[in-house]
C-alpha positions as CSV (number, residue, x, y, z in Angstrom):
1,M,-15.8,-20.4,-1.9
2,L,-13.5,-21.5,0.9
3,S,-13.7,-25.2,1.8
4,L,-14.7,-26.2,5.4
5,W,-11.0,-27.2,6.0
6,Q,-9.8,-23.7,5.1
7,K,-12.6,-21.8,6.8
8,Y,-12.7,-23.5,10.1
9,I,-9.2,-24.8,10.6
10,L,-6.4,-23.7,8.1
11,L,-7.2,-20.0,7.9
12,V,-8.4,-19.3,11.4
13,G,-6.5,-16.2,12.6
14,V,-5.1,-15.4,9.2
15,H,-5.7,-11.8,8.2
16,N,-4.7,-10.0,5.0
17,N,-2.8,-7.3,6.9
18,L,-0.3,-9.8,8.4
19,P,3.1,-10.4,6.9
20,A,3.5,-13.4,4.6
21,D,5.8,-15.3,7.0
22,E,3.4,-14.7,9.9
23,K,0.5,-16.1,7.9
24,S,2.5,-19.1,7.1
25,R,3.4,-19.8,10.7
26,I,-0.3,-19.5,11.8
27,K,-1.4,-22.0,9.1
28,I,1.4,-24.4,10.2
29,V,0.2,-24.2,13.8
30,N,-3.4,-24.9,12.8
31,R,-2.3,-27.8,10.6
32,I,-0.1,-29.4,13.3
33,A,-2.7,-29.0,16.0
34,F,-5.4,-30.6,13.8
35,F,-3.2,-33.6,12.8
36,I,-1.9,-34.2,16.3
37,S,-5.4,-34.2,17.7
38,L,-6.5,-36.6,14.9
39,L,-3.4,-38.9,15.3
40,T,-3.7,-39.0,19.1
41,L,-7.3,-40.0,18.8
42,V,-6.4,-42.9,16.5
43,Y,-3.5,-43.9,18.7
44,V,-5.7,-44.0,21.9
45,V,-8.5,-46.0,20.3
46,V,-6.1,-48.5,18.6
47,N,-3.9,-48.8,21.7
48,R,-6.8,-49.5,24.1
49,F,-8.7,-51.9,21.9
50,T,-5.6,-53.9,21.0
51,D,-4.4,-54.3,24.6
52,A,-4.4,-57.9,25.9
53,R,-6.5,-56.8,28.8
54,N,-10.2,-56.1,28.5
55,P,-10.4,-52.5,27.2
56,L,-13.8,-52.0,28.9
57,V,-12.4,-52.5,32.4
58,Q,-9.2,-50.6,32.0
59,H,-8.6,-47.6,34.3
60,F,-7.5,-44.2,33.0
61,S,-3.9,-43.3,33.9
62,S,-2.2,-39.9,34.0
63,T,-0.9,-40.7,30.5
64,D,-4.5,-41.2,29.2
65,I,-5.4,-37.8,30.6
66,V,-2.5,-36.2,28.7
67,N,-3.6,-38.1,25.5
68,I,-7.1,-36.8,25.9
69,G,-5.7,-33.3,26.2
70,A,-3.7,-33.9,22.9
71,M,-7.0,-35.0,21.2
72,T,-8.6,-31.6,22.1
73,L,-5.4,-29.6,21.3
74,I,-7.0,-28.2,18.1
75,F,-9.6,-26.2,20.0
76,P,-7.4,-24.0,22.3
77,M,-5.0,-23.4,19.4
78,L,-7.7,-22.2,17.0
79,T,-9.2,-20.1,19.7
80,L,-5.9,-18.4,20.5
81,N,-5.1,-17.8,16.8
82,Y,-8.6,-16.5,16.2
83,F,-8.2,-13.8,18.9
84,G,-4.7,-12.9,17.7
85,F,-2.6,-14.5,20.5
86,Y,-0.3,-16.1,17.9
87,K,2.9,-16.4,20.0
88,L,1.0,-17.8,23.0
89,A,-0.6,-20.4,20.8
90,R,2.8,-21.6,19.5
91,Y,4.5,-21.6,22.9
92,L,1.7,-23.5,24.5
93,M,1.5,-26.0,21.8
94,L,5.2,-26.8,21.9
95,L,5.2,-27.0,25.7
96,F,2.1,-29.2,25.7
97,L,3.6,-31.6,23.2
98,F,6.8,-31.7,25.2
99,I,4.9,-32.7,28.4
100,L,2.9,-35.2,26.3
101,F,6.0,-36.9,24.9
102,L,7.9,-36.8,28.2
103,S,5.1,-38.3,30.3
104,N,4.5,-41.1,27.8
105,A,8.2,-41.9,27.5
106,L,8.7,-41.9,31.3
107,T,5.6,-44.0,31.8
108,I,6.5,-46.6,29.2
109,G,10.2,-46.8,30.1
110,K,11.2,-48.7,27.0
111,P,13.8,-47.8,24.4
112,Y,12.9,-46.4,21.0
113,R,9.4,-45.4,21.9
114,T,8.0,-41.9,22.6
115,E,11.4,-40.4,23.2
116,L,12.1,-40.3,19.5
117,Y,9.3,-37.7,19.1
118,F,11.6,-35.2,20.8
119,L,13.6,-34.9,17.5
120,P,10.7,-33.8,15.3
121,L,9.5,-31.6,18.1
122,A,12.8,-29.8,18.2
123,A,12.7,-29.4,14.4
124,M,9.1,-28.1,14.6
125,A,10.3,-25.3,16.8
126,F,12.5,-24.0,14.0
127,V,9.5,-23.7,11.7
128,I,7.0,-21.8,14.0
129,I,9.3,-19.8,16.4
130,K,11.0,-16.7,15.2
131,D,12.7,-15.5,18.4
132,R,16.2,-17.0,18.5
133,W,16.6,-17.2,22.3
134,V,13.2,-18.9,22.7
135,L,14.2,-21.3,20.0
136,I,17.5,-22.2,21.8
137,F,15.7,-22.6,25.1
138,F,13.2,-25.0,23.7
139,F,15.8,-26.9,21.8
140,L,17.8,-27.4,25.1
141,L,14.5,-28.4,26.8
142,C,14.0,-31.2,24.2
143,L,17.6,-32.3,24.8
144,V,17.0,-32.4,28.6
145,G,13.8,-34.3,28.1
146,Y,15.4,-36.8,25.8
147,A,18.3,-37.3,28.3
148,L,15.9,-37.9,31.2
149,V,14.0,-40.5,29.2
150,A,17.2,-42.1,28.1
151,K,18.5,-42.2,31.7
152,Q,15.3,-43.9,32.9
153,V,15.4,-46.4,30.0
154,L,19.0,-47.3,30.9
155,E,18.0,-47.8,34.6
156,L,15.1,-50.0,33.7
157,N,16.9,-52.0,31.1
158,S,20.2,-53.3,32.5
159,S,21.4,-54.7,29.2
160,L,21.8,-51.2,27.9
161,D,24.2,-50.0,30.7
162,V,27.2,-50.2,28.4
163,V,26.2,-47.0,26.7
164,S,25.5,-45.0,29.9
165,P,28.8,-43.3,30.7
166,T,29.0,-41.1,27.7
167,L,25.3,-40.9,26.9
168,F,24.7,-37.3,27.8
169,I,27.8,-36.1,25.9
170,R,26.7,-38.0,22.7
171,L,23.2,-36.7,23.1
172,L,24.5,-33.1,23.4
173,I,26.7,-33.6,20.3
174,A,23.8,-35.1,18.3
175,F,21.3,-32.3,19.3
176,T,23.9,-29.6,18.6
177,M,24.5,-31.0,15.1
178,L,20.8,-31.2,14.5
179,F,20.4,-27.6,15.8
180,F,23.0,-26.1,13.5
181,I,21.9,-28.1,10.5
182,I,18.3,-26.9,10.8
183,Y,19.4,-23.4,11.8
184,F,21.6,-23.0,8.8
185,L,18.8,-24.3,6.6
186,K,16.4,-21.8,8.1
187,L,18.9,-19.0,7.6
188,E,19.3,-19.9,4.0
189,A,15.5,-20.2,3.5
190,N,15.0,-16.8,5.1
191,R,17.7,-15.3,2.9
192,Y,16.0,-16.8,-0.2
193,Q,12.6,-15.5,1.1
194,D,14.0,-12.0,1.6
195,E,15.4,-12.0,-2.0
196,I,12.0,-13.1,-3.3
197,E,10.3,-10.3,-1.4
198,V,12.8,-7.7,-2.7
199,K,12.3,-8.9,-6.3
200,N,8.5,-8.8,-5.8
201,S,8.7,-5.3,-4.5
202,Q,10.8,-4.3,-7.5
203,L,8.4,-6.0,-9.9
204,M,5.5,-4.1,-8.2
205,L,7.3,-0.8,-8.6
206,E,8.1,-1.6,-12.3
207,K,4.5,-2.6,-12.8
208,E,3.2,0.6,-11.4
209,E,5.7,2.6,-13.4
210,M,4.6,0.8,-16.6
211,E,0.9,1.4,-15.8
212,K,1.7,5.1,-15.3
213,I,3.6,5.2,-18.6
214,N,0.8,3.5,-20.5
215,F,-1.8,5.7,-18.9
216,T,0.2,8.8,-19.8
217,K,0.7,7.5,-23.4
218,D,-3.0,6.8,-23.8
219,K,-4.0,10.2,-22.5
220,I,-1.5,11.9,-24.8
221,F,-2.9,10.1,-27.8
222,S,-6.5,10.7,-26.7
223,I,-6.0,14.5,-26.3
224,I,-4.0,14.8,-29.5
225,S,-6.5,12.8,-31.6
226,H,-9.5,14.7,-30.3
227,D,-8.3,18.2,-29.6
228,L,-6.1,18.5,-32.7
229,R,-8.8,17.2,-35.0
230,S,-11.3,20.1,-34.7
231,P,-9.0,23.1,-35.3
232,I,-7.0,21.3,-38.0
233,A,-10.3,20.4,-39.8
234,S,-11.4,24.0,-39.5
235,L,-8.1,25.3,-40.9
236,K,-8.2,22.8,-43.7
237,S,-11.7,23.9,-44.7
238,L,-10.8,27.6,-44.5
239,L,-7.7,27.1,-46.7
240,T,-9.8,25.2,-49.2
241,L,-12.3,28.0,-49.5
242,L,-9.5,30.5,-49.7
243,N,-7.8,28.6,-52.6
244,D,-11.0,28.2,-54.5
245,D,-11.8,32.0,-54.1
246,T,-15.2,31.1,-52.6
247,I,-14.8,33.2,-49.5
248,G,-14.7,36.9,-49.2
249,K,-12.4,39.1,-47.1
250,E,-15.0,39.8,-44.4
251,D,-16.1,36.1,-44.1
252,F,-12.5,35.1,-43.9
253,K,-11.9,37.5,-41.1
254,K,-14.9,36.2,-39.1
255,A,-13.8,32.6,-39.7
256,T,-10.3,33.3,-38.4
257,L,-11.6,34.7,-35.2
258,G,-13.3,31.4,-34.3
259,L,-10.2,29.5,-35.5
260,E,-8.0,31.7,-33.3
261,K,-10.0,30.8,-30.2
262,Q,-9.7,27.1,-31.1
263,V,-6.0,27.3,-31.6
264,H,-5.5,29.3,-28.4
265,Q,-7.5,26.7,-26.4
266,L,-5.5,23.9,-28.1
267,S,-2.2,25.6,-27.2
268,S,-3.2,25.8,-23.6
269,S,-4.2,22.2,-23.6
270,L,-0.9,21.1,-25.2
271,D,1.1,23.2,-22.7
272,E,-0.8,21.6,-19.8
273,L,-0.4,18.1,-21.3
274,L,3.4,18.5,-21.9
275,T,3.9,19.7,-18.3
276,W,1.8,16.9,-16.9
277,S,3.4,14.2,-19.0
278,K,6.9,15.3,-18.1
279,A,6.0,15.1,-14.4
280,Q,4.6,11.6,-14.8
281,L,7.3,10.1,-17.0
282,H,10.4,11.7,-15.7
283,G,9.4,13.3,-12.4
284,I,9.8,16.9,-11.6
285,N,11.8,17.9,-8.6
286,P,11.1,21.4,-7.4
287,M,13.8,24.0,-7.4
288,P,12.5,26.5,-4.9
289,E,13.5,30.1,-4.6
290,E,12.0,33.3,-3.3
291,V,9.1,34.4,-5.5
292,K,7.1,37.7,-5.2
293,L,3.5,36.4,-5.2
294,R,2.0,39.6,-6.7
295,E,4.4,39.7,-9.6
296,A,3.7,36.0,-10.4
297,V,-0.1,36.5,-10.3
298,M,0.0,39.6,-12.5
299,Q,2.1,37.9,-15.0
300,V,-0.5,35.2,-15.5
301,V,-3.5,37.7,-15.3
302,N,-1.9,39.9,-18.1
303,V,-1.8,36.8,-20.3
304,L,-5.3,35.7,-19.6
305,K,-7.1,39.1,-19.4
306,L,-8.1,38.9,-23.1
307,S,-10.0,35.6,-22.4
308,A,-11.6,37.3,-19.4
309,R,-12.5,40.4,-21.4
310,D,-14.2,38.3,-24.1
311,K,-16.6,37.0,-21.5
312,G,-17.0,40.4,-19.7
313,I,-15.4,39.0,-16.6
314,I,-13.7,41.4,-14.1
315,I,-10.6,40.2,-12.4
316,T,-9.6,42.0,-9.2
317,T,-6.5,41.5,-7.0
318,N,-5.7,42.3,-3.4
319,L,-2.1,41.2,-3.0
320,D,0.7,42.6,-0.9
321,P,3.5,43.6,-3.3
322,Y,6.2,42.6,-0.8
323,L,4.8,39.2,0.1
324,A,7.1,36.4,-1.1
325,V,6.7,32.6,-1.1
326,W,9.3,29.9,-1.2
327,C,8.6,27.6,-4.1
328,D,9.5,26.5,-7.6
329,P,8.6,29.5,-9.9
330,N,7.7,27.4,-12.9
331,M,5.4,25.2,-10.8
332,L,3.8,28.2,-9.2
333,H,3.3,29.7,-12.7
334,S,1.5,26.4,-13.8
335,V,-0.7,26.4,-10.7
336,L,-1.7,30.1,-11.2
337,T,-2.4,29.6,-14.9
338,N,-4.6,26.6,-14.2
339,L,-6.5,28.2,-11.3
340,I,-7.2,31.5,-13.1
341,S,-8.0,30.0,-16.5
342,N,-10.3,27.5,-14.8
343,A,-12.1,30.4,-13.0
344,I,-12.5,32.2,-16.4
345,K,-13.7,29.0,-18.0
346,F,-16.5,28.3,-15.5
347,T,-17.6,31.8,-14.8
348,P,-20.5,33.1,-17.0
349,I,-20.5,36.3,-19.0
350,G,-20.4,39.3,-16.7
351,G,-19.0,37.4,-13.7
352,A,-16.2,38.3,-11.4
353,I,-12.9,36.7,-10.2
354,S,-11.0,37.9,-7.2
355,I,-7.5,37.0,-6.1
356,A,-6.3,37.8,-2.6
357,S,-3.6,36.8,-0.2
358,T,-2.9,36.7,3.6
359,E,0.2,35.9,5.7
360,E,0.1,34.0,8.9
361,Q,3.3,33.1,10.7
362,A,5.3,30.9,8.3
363,W,2.6,30.5,5.7
364,V,1.2,32.5,2.8
365,T,-2.4,31.8,1.8
366,F,-3.8,33.0,-1.5
367,R,-7.3,32.5,-2.8
368,V,-8.7,32.4,-6.3
369,E,-12.5,33.0,-6.0
370,D,-15.1,33.2,-8.8
371,T,-18.8,33.6,-9.2
372,G,-19.1,30.7,-11.6
373,L,-21.0,27.4,-11.8
374,G,-19.5,25.9,-8.7
375,I,-18.6,22.2,-8.2
376,K,-20.8,19.5,-6.8
377,A,-19.4,18.1,-3.5
378,E,-19.1,14.6,-5.0
379,N,-17.0,15.9,-7.9
380,I,-14.3,17.6,-5.9
381,A,-12.5,14.3,-5.1
382,R,-12.8,13.2,-8.8
383,I,-11.3,16.5,-10.0
384,L,-8.2,15.9,-7.8
385,N,-7.8,12.3,-8.9
386,P,-5.0,12.1,-11.6
387,T,-6.2,8.8,-12.9
388,E,-9.8,9.7,-13.5
389,L,-9.3,13.0,-15.5
390,F,-12.7,14.3,-14.7
391,T,-13.7,17.3,-16.7
392,T,-16.7,19.3,-17.8
393,R,-17.3,22.0,-20.4
394,G,-17.1,25.7,-19.5
395,T,-19.9,28.3,-19.7
396,N,-18.9,29.0,-23.4
397,N,-18.5,25.3,-24.1
398,E,-14.8,25.4,-23.5
399,K,-13.1,22.0,-23.3
400,G,-10.4,20.9,-20.9
401,T,-8.0,18.0,-20.4
402,G,-9.0,17.0,-16.9
403,L,-5.4,17.3,-15.9
404,G,-5.1,20.8,-14.5
405,L,-6.3,20.7,-10.9
406,A,-4.7,17.2,-10.3
407,M,-1.4,18.6,-11.5
408,C,-1.9,21.7,-9.3
409,A,-2.4,19.6,-6.2
410,E,0.7,17.6,-7.0
411,F,2.9,20.6,-7.7
412,I,1.7,22.4,-4.5
413,Q,2.4,19.3,-2.4
414,K,5.9,19.0,-3.9
415,N,6.5,22.6,-2.7
416,K,5.4,21.7,0.9
417,G,2.0,23.4,0.5
418,E,-1.6,22.3,0.3
419,L,-4.6,22.9,-1.9
420,R,-8.2,23.2,-0.6
421,I,-11.3,23.6,-2.6
422,E,-14.5,25.2,-1.2
423,S,-17.4,25.2,-3.6
424,E,-21.2,25.0,-3.8
425,D,-23.0,24.0,-6.9
426,G,-24.3,27.1,-8.7
427,K,-22.7,29.5,-6.3
428,G,-19.1,29.7,-7.4
429,S,-15.8,28.2,-6.2
430,R,-12.9,29.2,-3.9
431,F,-9.4,27.6,-4.5
432,I,-7.2,28.1,-1.4
433,V,-3.5,27.6,-1.8
434,K,-1.1,27.5,1.2
435,L,2.6,27.9,0.6
436,P,5.6,28.5,3.0
437,T,7.0,32.0,3.1
438,A,10.6,32.6,2.0
439,S,11.7,33.3,5.6
440,A,10.2,30.0,6.8
441,D,12.2,27.8,4.4
442,A,14.9,27.0,6.9
443,S,12.5,25.7,9.5
444,L,10.6,23.5,6.9
445,S,13.6,22.0,5.2
């Protein structure tokens, strides 16, 4: 819970999207405006009621009017900051305080009174003004104000005339020294702040990198511990039965068929995991070259056709044999393997998968479409999120790592392409990949 001080004064106009130095200047302006209003109120009350004259019959002077303005300074400053007029709030506050101090000093006409306030006012400008030329202008304005007051004080107090001939020169020297002292301090503070921000940025990058490494490590251990356990346990049981001569040749053959499927599925998961972990831990930079799309697709289809045949799935292709894309061939192979194996995984027995391509200007678009289970609309974003690793079992209870499609999206993006998913729950899915043609590489690079 924010305190009343923070909510209604200190943090007025401060937003999270502002830079840290801007937030600091806004809070400083709010603080200064509040305390000047408070101090001026105390000054006016004490001054009027300690005057030798009857305070009830005193008349208001022009100075009193300026003091009343100072008492209400907090309200326009907070209003301007609230609506985002940050620079205007700072300039008006400094200008108003300059007029306040100058009018009081000229009215009083006595040495060592209000004119001394020009020094902290000049220093205040360094804190809340960023523009160098505005800062110099206001500093010179304070110097002129101080000189005007000093000149009047000397004229009204003849005993001080001995210091008048070189007054302006000494004031100029004093203000110049003050300017450079504070200016160099500000430069050093800014340099130190920049170093802190650079180190903070480095720490944030290192933190993100460590979180990515930890996430990758946890995922590797999770997949290895779960996916390896089942086939290894099956293999161990089978070998025990074989050693004890408690299993016949036909039973052994049947058992190895199921074990072969488990090992094949595990091999695919490990390949996918190793490719993904390498991309996360070391980064993979694409090495694009001209790739014949039909050859790349048929290479993957020939590897996966046994899995499709086991489920009675028909794979058809409609690909131009001369159509070429410009991409990393290894990344394209990983993308095609994931898309086609996913289509097989989520298509029921007797279903169909089609792969087709089209060319339009500088782009090649190919689609992997199935008659499978489809994807719910709310799950598409989850599938593409590499940190969620959302996965479901296939139509034959096949397991997955949840890495495949997120990795596909990343690899396609690295090759200047895009992945789009069109699906309806229960009505199949269409995965659309867009990649640059080989002839378009020069214009895209």
